[in-house]
N, CA, C and O atoms as CSV, one atom per row, in Angstrom:
chain,resi,resn,atom,element,x,y,z
A,1,MET,N,N,-56.619,25.195,-9.434
A,1,MET,CA,C,-55.515,25.719,-8.364
A,1,MET,C,C,-55.131,24.489,-7.718
A,1,MET,O,O,-53.991,24.062,-7.901
A,2,ASN,N,N,-55.828,23.960,-7.092
A,2,ASN,CA,C,-55.631,22.603,-6.064
A,2,ASN,C,C,-54.816,21.674,-7.015
A,2,ASN,O,O,-53.845,21.093,-6.530
A,3,ALA,N,N,-55.109,21.494,-8.248
A,3,ALA,CA,C,-54.255,20.419,-9.087
A,3,ALA,C,C,-52.988,20.808,-9.404
A,3,ALA,O,O,-52.082,20.015,-9.662
A,4,GLU,N,N,-52.859,22.304,-9.394
A,4,GLU,CA,C,-51.353,22.985,-9.540
A,4,GLU,C,C,-50.567,22.671,-8.366
A,4,GLU,O,O,-49.355,22.476,-8.456
A,5,TRP,N,N,-51.166,22.613,-7.316
A,5,TRP,CA,C,-50.284,22.618,-6.058
A,5,TRP,C,C,-49.790,20.974,-5.993
A,5,TRP,O,O,-48.652,20.557,-5.777
A,6,VAL,N,N,-51.039,20.184,-6.255
A,6,VAL,CA,C,-50.639,18.693,-6.202
A,6,VAL,C,C,-49.474,18.370,-7.194
A,6,VAL,O,O,-48.606,17.587,-6.809
A,7,GLY,N,N,-49.388,18.955,-8.529
A,7,GLY,CA,C,-48.424,18.622,-9.434
A,7,GLY,C,C,-47.178,19.326,-9.072
A,7,GLY,O,O,-46.122,18.763,-9.360
A,8,ALA,N,N,-47.145,20.393,-8.524
A,8,ALA,CA,C,-45.818,21.170,-7.988
A,8,ALA,C,C,-45.201,20.063,-7.050
A,8,ALA,O,O,-44.145,19.449,-7.204
A,9,VAL,N,N,-46.099,19.970,-6.076
A,9,VAL,CA,C,-45.478,19.055,-4.881
A,9,VAL,C,C,-45.092,17.759,-5.410
A,9,VAL,O,O,-43.998,17.307,-5.072
A,10,GLY,N,N,-45.901,17.048,-6.255
A,10,GLY,CA,C,-45.416,15.735,-6.973
A,10,GLY,C,C,-44.030,16.010,-7.657
A,10,GLY,O,O,-43.090,15.284,-7.334
A,11,ALA,N,N,-43.852,16.935,-8.513
A,11,ALA,CA,C,-42.665,17.201,-9.250
A,11,ALA,C,C,-41.467,17.449,-8.263
A,11,ALA,O,O,-40.323,17.013,-8.399
A,12,GLY,N,N,-41.978,18.281,-7.182
A,12,GLY,CA,C,-40.679,18.595,-6.245
A,12,GLY,C,C,-40.539,17.226,-5.490
A,12,GLY,O,O,-39.386,16.900,-5.207
A,13,GLY,N,N,-41.339,16.564,-5.204
A,13,GLY,CA,C,-40.997,14.910,-4.310
A,13,GLY,C,C,-40.166,14.245,-5.369
A,13,GLY,O,O,-39.080,13.752,-5.062
A,14,PHE,N,N,-40.639,14.202,-6.655
A,14,PHE,CA,C,-39.989,13.490,-7.713
A,14,PHE,C,C,-38.445,13.741,-7.847
A,14,PHE,O,O,-37.637,12.813,-7.885
A,15,PHE,N,N,-38.042,15.285,-7.928
A,15,PHE,CA,C,-36.767,15.699,-8.061
A,15,PHE,C,C,-36.014,15.486,-6.974
A,15,PHE,O,O,-34.794,15.334,-7.039
A,16,LEU,N,N,-36.839,15.454,-5.651
A,16,LEU,CA,C,-35.938,15.333,-4.425
A,16,LEU,C,C,-35.592,13.847,-4.308
A,16,LEU,O,O,-34.516,13.521,-3.805
A,17,LEU,N,N,-36.506,12.885,-4.776
A,17,LEU,CA,C,-36.204,11.512,-4.802
A,17,LEU,C,C,-35.038,11.147,-5.707
A,17,LEU,O,O,-34.303,10.203,-5.419
A,18,LEU,N,N,-34.854,11.919,-6.849
A,18,LEU,CA,C,-33.843,11.832,-7.816
A,18,LEU,C,C,-32.533,12.112,-7.129
A,18,LEU,O,O,-31.543,11.386,-7.220
A,19,ILE,N,N,-32.619,13.309,-6.382
A,19,ILE,CA,C,-31.375,13.876,-5.724
A,19,ILE,C,C,-31.086,13.000,-4.688
A,19,ILE,O,O,-29.887,12.744,-4.569
A,20,VAL,N,N,-31.787,12.507,-3.962
A,20,VAL,CA,C,-31.554,11.308,-2.965
A,20,VAL,C,C,-30.759,10.168,-3.623
A,20,VAL,O,O,-29.640,9.856,-3.215
A,21,ILE,N,N,-31.389,9.531,-4.694
A,21,ILE,CA,C,-30.892,8.482,-5.508
A,21,ILE,C,C,-29.293,8.854,-5.893
A,21,ILE,O,O,-28.353,8.113,-5.608
A,22,VAL,N,N,-29.174,10.038,-6.536
A,22,VAL,CA,C,-27.991,10.349,-7.166
A,22,VAL,C,C,-26.862,10.631,-6.042
A,22,VAL,O,O,-25.656,10.514,-6.264
A,23,TRP,N,N,-27.413,11.013,-4.823
A,23,TRP,CA,C,-26.453,11.219,-3.768
A,23,TRP,C,C,-26.140,9.808,-3.020
A,23,TRP,O,O,-25.035,9.611,-2.514
A,24,GLN,N,N,-27.072,8.940,-2.986
A,24,GLN,CA,C,-26.698,7.659,-2.636
A,24,GLN,C,C,-25.651,6.899,-3.604
A,24,GLN,O,O,-24.633,6.345,-3.189
A,25,ILE,N,N,-26.066,6.957,-4.996
A,25,ILE,CA,C,-24.945,6.384,-6.002
A,25,ILE,C,C,-23.458,6.863,-5.596
A,25,ILE,O,O,-22.502,6.111,-5.406
A,26,ALA,N,N,-23.462,8.315,-5.501
A,26,ALA,CA,C,-22.164,8.867,-5.269
A,26,ALA,C,C,-21.541,8.488,-4.038
A,26,ALA,O,O,-20.336,8.236,-4.039
A,27,ALA,N,N,-22.242,8.415,-2.945
A,27,ALA,CA,C,-21.562,7.814,-1.775
A,27,ALA,C,C,-21.217,6.523,-1.929
A,27,ALA,O,O,-20.162,6.145,-1.419
A,28,THR,N,N,-21.917,5.741,-2.550
A,28,THR,CA,C,-21.619,4.176,-2.637
A,28,THR,C,C,-20.279,4.169,-3.654
A,28,THR,O,O,-19.248,3.561,-3.366
A,29,TRP,N,N,-20.413,4.739,-4.560
A,29,TRP,CA,C,-19.025,4.753,-5.480
A,29,TRP,C,C,-17.861,5.337,-4.662
A,29,TRP,O,O,-16.798,4.717,-4.706
A,30,ARG,N,N,-17.931,6.391,-3.963
A,30,ARG,CA,C,-16.859,6.903,-3.139
A,30,ARG,C,C,-16.438,5.821,-2.076
A,30,ARG,O,O,-15.251,5.568,-1.867
A,31,ALA,N,N,-17.458,5.201,-1.420
A,31,ALA,CA,C,-17.012,4.167,-0.464
A,31,ALA,C,C,-16.189,2.902,-1.218
A,31,ALA,O,O,-15.323,2.269,-0.613
A,32,ARG,N,N,-16.486,2.673,-2.321
A,32,ARG,CA,C,-15.927,1.684,-3.190
A,32,ARG,C,C,-14.600,2.177,-3.499
A,32,ARG,O,O,-13.653,1.420,-3.285
A,33,MET,N,N,-14.381,3.391,-3.993
A,33,MET,CA,C,-13.052,3.829,-4.244
A,33,MET,C,C,-12.151,3.976,-3.051
A,33,MET,O,O,-10.932,3.892,-3.200
A,34,LEU,N,N,-12.705,4.198,-1.847
A,34,LEU,CA,C,-11.886,4.328,-0.749
A,34,LEU,C,C,-11.298,2.917,-0.401
A,34,LEU,O,O,-10.130,2.676,-0.095
A,35,ALA,N,N,-12.315,2.052,-0.504
A,35,ALA,CA,C,-11.881,0.600,-0.003
A,35,ALA,C,C,-11.011,-0.133,-1.024
A,35,ALA,O,O,-10.278,-1.050,-0.656
A,36,ALA,N,N,-11.083,0.274,-2.360
A,36,ALA,CA,C,-9.976,-0.024,-3.383
A,36,ALA,C,C,-8.632,0.485,-3.096
A,36,ALA,O,O,-7.639,-0.239,-3.164
A,37,ARG,N,N,-8.581,2.020,-2.700
A,37,ARG,CA,C,-7.350,2.511,-2.452
A,37,ARG,C,C,-6.575,1.970,-1.060
A,37,ARG,O,O,-5.356,2.034,-0.895
A,38,GLU,N,N,-7.570,1.403,-0.063
A,38,GLU,CA,C,-7.002,0.874,1.020
A,38,GLU,C,C,-6.390,-0.551,0.645
A,38,GLU,O,O,-5.406,-1.009,1.226
A,39,GLU,N,N,-7.064,-1.204,-0.375
A,39,GLU,CA,C,-6.363,-2.387,-0.527
A,39,GLU,C,C,-5.018,-2.258,-1.297
A,39,GLU,O,O,-4.056,-3.017,-1.181
A,40,GLN,N,N,-5.095,-1.373,-1.952
A,40,GLN,CA,C,-3.874,-0.973,-2.828
A,40,GLN,C,C,-2.689,-0.674,-1.650
A,40,GLN,O,O,-1.564,-1.162,-1.759
A,41,TYR,N,N,-3.058,0.137,-0.577
A,41,TYR,CA,C,-2.045,0.566,0.429
A,41,TYR,C,C,-1.760,-0.738,1.205
A,41,TYR,O,O,-0.672,-0.836,1.772
A,42,ARG,N,N,-2.595,-1.682,1.271
A,42,ARG,CA,C,-2.342,-2.981,1.963
A,42,ARG,C,C,-1.123,-3.783,1.124
A,42,ARG,O,O,-0.102,-4.233,1.644
A,43,GLN,N,N,-1.456,-3.847,-0.208
A,43,GLN,CA,C,-0.613,-4.598,-0.974
A,43,GLN,C,C,0.760,-3.860,-1.182
A,43,GLN,O,O,1.825,-4.438,-1.396
A,44,LEU,N,N,0.599,-2.621,-1.098
A,44,LEU,CA,C,2.229,-1.687,-1.270
A,44,LEU,C,C,2.784,-1.858,-0.017
A,44,LEU,O,O,4.006,-1.931,0.109
A,45,SER,N,N,2.048,-1.927,0.903
A,45,SER,CA,C,2.815,-2.264,2.328
A,45,SER,C,C,3.452,-3.677,2.370
A,45,SER,O,O,4.652,-3.743,2.636
A,46,ALA,N,N,2.835,-4.677,2.158
A,46,ALA,CA,C,3.167,-6.044,2.166
A,46,ALA,C,C,4.514,-6.063,1.131
A,46,ALA,O,O,5.524,-6.706,1.414
A,47,LYS,N,N,4.393,-5.360,0.041
A,47,LYS,CA,C,5.388,-5.737,-0.826
A,47,LYS,C,C,6.813,-5.034,-0.293
A,47,LYS,O,O,7.939,-5.526,-0.361
A,48,TYR,N,N,6.432,-3.766,0.243
A,48,TYR,CA,C,7.482,-2.960,0.969
A,48,TYR,C,C,8.297,-3.866,2.243
A,48,TYR,O,O,9.500,-3.974,2.482
A,49,ALA,N,N,7.127,-4.434,2.908
A,49,ALA,CA,C,7.680,-5.464,3.909
A,49,ALA,C,C,8.586,-6.654,3.469
A,49,ALA,O,O,9.507,-7.060,4.178
A,50,GLN,N,N,8.290,-7.152,2.337
A,50,GLN,CA,C,9.009,-8.164,1.795
A,50,GLN,C,C,10.272,-7.700,1.136
A,50,GLN,O,O,11.215,-8.491,1.100
A,51,LEU,N,N,10.392,-6.571,0.638
A,51,LEU,CA,C,11.493,-5.884,0.040
A,51,LEU,C,C,12.438,-5.710,1.386
A,51,LEU,O,O,13.590,-6.144,1.372
A,52,LEU,N,N,11.960,-5.139,2.394
A,52,LEU,CA,C,12.823,-4.852,3.562
A,52,LEU,C,C,13.299,-6.081,4.079
A,52,LEU,O,O,14.482,-6.079,4.418
A,53,GLU,N,N,12.598,-7.228,4.232
A,53,GLU,CA,C,13.069,-8.315,4.765
A,53,GLU,C,C,14.290,-8.949,3.649
A,53,GLU,O,O,15.288,-9.575,4.007
A,54,ASP,N,N,13.998,-8.679,2.520
A,54,ASP,CA,C,15.098,-9.076,1.374
A,54,ASP,C,C,16.391,-8.407,1.439
A,54,ASP,O,O,17.464,-8.958,1.198
A,55,ASN,N,N,16.221,-7.091,1.804
A,55,ASN,CA,C,17.244,-6.271,2.042
A,55,ASN,C,C,18.105,-6.767,3.232
A,55,ASN,O,O,19.297,-7.044,3.099
A,56,VAL,N,N,17.447,-6.860,4.374
A,56,VAL,CA,C,18.245,-7.358,5.520
A,56,VAL,C,C,18.731,-8.774,5.338
A,56,VAL,O,O,19.828,-9.016,5.842
A,57,GLU,N,N,18.140,-9.711,4.735
A,57,GLU,CA,C,19.008,-10.800,4.240
A,57,GLU,C,C,20.131,-10.507,3.464
A,57,GLU,O,O,21.191,-11.072,3.734
A,58,LEU,N,N,20.064,-9.742,2.577
A,58,LEU,CA,C,21.184,-9.421,1.653
A,58,LEU,C,C,22.281,-8.746,2.617
A,58,LEU,O,O,23.455,-9.116,2.606
A,59,HIS,N,N,21.850,-7.832,3.364
A,59,HIS,CA,C,22.881,-7.251,4.197
A,59,HIS,C,C,23.542,-8.303,5.300
A,59,HIS,O,O,24.724,-8.170,5.616
A,60,ARG,N,N,22.731,-9.341,5.861
A,60,ARG,CA,C,23.380,-10.098,6.593
A,60,ARG,C,C,24.399,-11.154,5.741
A,60,ARG,O,O,25.449,-11.516,6.272
A,61,ARG,N,N,24.094,-11.537,4.637
A,61,ARG,CA,C,24.842,-12.245,3.778
A,61,ARG,C,C,26.422,-11.571,3.573
A,61,ARG,O,O,27.519,-12.104,3.740
A,62,THR,N,N,26.047,-10.109,3.118
A,62,THR,CA,C,27.373,-9.473,2.942
A,62,THR,C,C,28.242,-9.226,4.265
A,62,THR,O,O,29.424,-8.886,4.207
A,63,LEU,N,N,27.659,-9.396,5.268
A,63,LEU,CA,C,28.433,-9.295,6.607
A,63,LEU,C,C,29.102,-10.549,6.744
A,63,LEU,O,O,30.252,-10.549,7.185
A,64,GLU,N,N,28.532,-11.635,6.422
A,64,GLU,CA,C,29.093,-12.877,6.464
A,64,GLU,C,C,30.166,-12.943,5.620
A,64,GLU,O,O,31.302,-13.274,5.957
A,65,GLU,N,N,29.802,-12.621,4.498
A,65,GLU,CA,C,30.888,-12.845,3.447
A,65,GLU,C,C,32.240,-11.871,3.807
A,65,GLU,O,O,33.384,-12.284,3.616
A,66,LEU,N,N,31.987,-10.717,4.276
A,66,LEU,CA,C,33.022,-9.810,4.625
A,66,LEU,C,C,33.937,-10.409,5.914
A,66,LEU,O,O,35.165,-10.360,5.991
A,67,THR,N,N,33.133,-10.909,6.772
A,67,THR,CA,C,33.910,-11.743,7.989
A,67,THR,C,C,34.744,-12.756,7.380
A,67,THR,O,O,35.929,-12.835,7.705
A,68,GLN,N,N,34.171,-13.638,6.419
A,68,GLN,CA,C,34.887,-14.809,5.970
A,68,GLN,C,C,36.089,-14.131,5.354
A,68,GLN,O,O,37.176,-14.650,5.607
A,69,THR,N,N,36.070,-12.985,4.536
A,69,THR,CA,C,37.087,-12.530,3.807
A,69,THR,C,C,38.195,-11.765,4.811
A,69,THR,O,O,39.385,-11.698,4.505
A,70,ARG,N,N,37.727,-11.278,5.874
A,70,ARG,CA,C,38.865,-10.753,6.819
A,70,ARG,C,C,39.610,-11.899,7.423
A,70,ARG,O,O,40.833,-11.945,7.555
A,71,THR,N,N,38.604,-12.982,7.837
A,71,THR,CA,C,39.293,-14.151,8.499
A,71,THR,C,C,40.420,-14.813,7.425
A,71,THR,O,O,41.494,-15.326,7.742
A,72,SER,N,N,39.953,-14.679,6.279
A,72,SER,CA,C,41.053,-15.425,5.194
A,72,SER,C,C,42.237,-14.446,5.145
A,72,SER,O,O,43.383,-14.893,5.194
A,73,LEU,N,N,42.013,-13.184,5.054
A,73,LEU,CA,C,43.143,-12.228,5.025
A,73,LEU,C,C,43.848,-12.352,6.030
A,73,LEU,O,O,45.063,-12.455,5.860
A,74,THR,N,N,43.280,-12.381,7.414
A,74,THR,CA,C,44.170,-12.461,8.578
A,74,THR,C,C,44.921,-13.696,8.528
A,74,THR,O,O,46.049,-13.638,9.018
A,75,SER,N,N,44.516,-14.882,8.006
A,75,SER,CA,C,45.037,-16.116,7.974
A,75,SER,C,C,46.189,-16.021,6.960
A,75,SER,O,O,47.303,-16.458,7.250
A,76,MET,N,N,45.903,-15.403,5.670
A,76,MET,CA,C,46.967,-15.207,4.832
A,76,MET,C,C,48.173,-14.320,5.471
A,76,MET,O,O,49.326,-14.702,5.270
A,77,GLU,N,N,47.932,-13.142,6.239
A,77,GLU,CA,C,48.902,-12.506,6.785
A,77,GLU,C,C,49.782,-13.363,7.748
A,77,GLU,O,O,51.011,-13.419,7.707
A,78,LYS,N,N,48.907,-14.070,8.684
A,78,LYS,CA,C,49.654,-14.954,9.436
A,78,LYS,C,C,50.715,-15.767,8.760
A,78,LYS,O,O,51.867,-15.811,9.193
A,79,MET,N,N,50.297,-16.436,7.650
A,79,MET,CA,C,51.150,-17.356,7.061
A,79,MET,C,C,52.417,-16.798,6.479
A,79,MET,O,O,53.532,-17.308,6.588
A,80,MET,N,N,52.083,-15.578,5.786
A,80,MET,CA,C,53.278,-14.680,5.287
A,80,MET,C,C,54.330,-14.191,6.262
A,80,MET,O,O,55.524,-14.071,5.986
A,81,ARG,N,N,53.789,-13.931,7.380
A,81,ARG,CA,C,54.643,-13.573,8.549
A,81,ARG,C,C,55.554,-14.856,8.907
A,81,ARG,O,O,56.762,-14.809,9.139
A,82,GLU,N,N,54.763,-15.987,8.909
A,82,GLU,CA,C,55.660,-17.163,9.352
A,82,GLU,C,C,56.753,-17.396,8.363
A,82,GLU,O,O,57.900,-17.685,8.705
A,83,ILE,N,N,56.361,-17.262,7.125
A,83,ILE,CA,C,57.429,-17.386,6.014
A,83,ILE,C,C,58.658,-16.634,6.156
A,83,ILE,O,O,59.784,-17.134,6.161
A,84,ASP,N,N,58.379,-15.402,6.270
A,84,ASP,CA,C,59.378,-14.344,6.591
A,84,ASP,C,C,60.276,-14.911,7.631
A,84,ASP,O,O,61.203,-14.237,8.080
């Protein structure tokens, strides 16, 4: 009877050890996945920031070209008025 208790406690301890090992492996895997996701978010954020900067630069260039076009148009209108 005593040997049965020792075997049952030993088996219970073994299964408890396996549960703890599996639990730790799952926790480690989850932590790695979260870290990888966070890195992907960082990369996406950096890409978005770069695209935003590019968009702002394009907007600035467009405004400069529009200003130059208005200046040219104003100059042409003035010349045409002088010709009349």
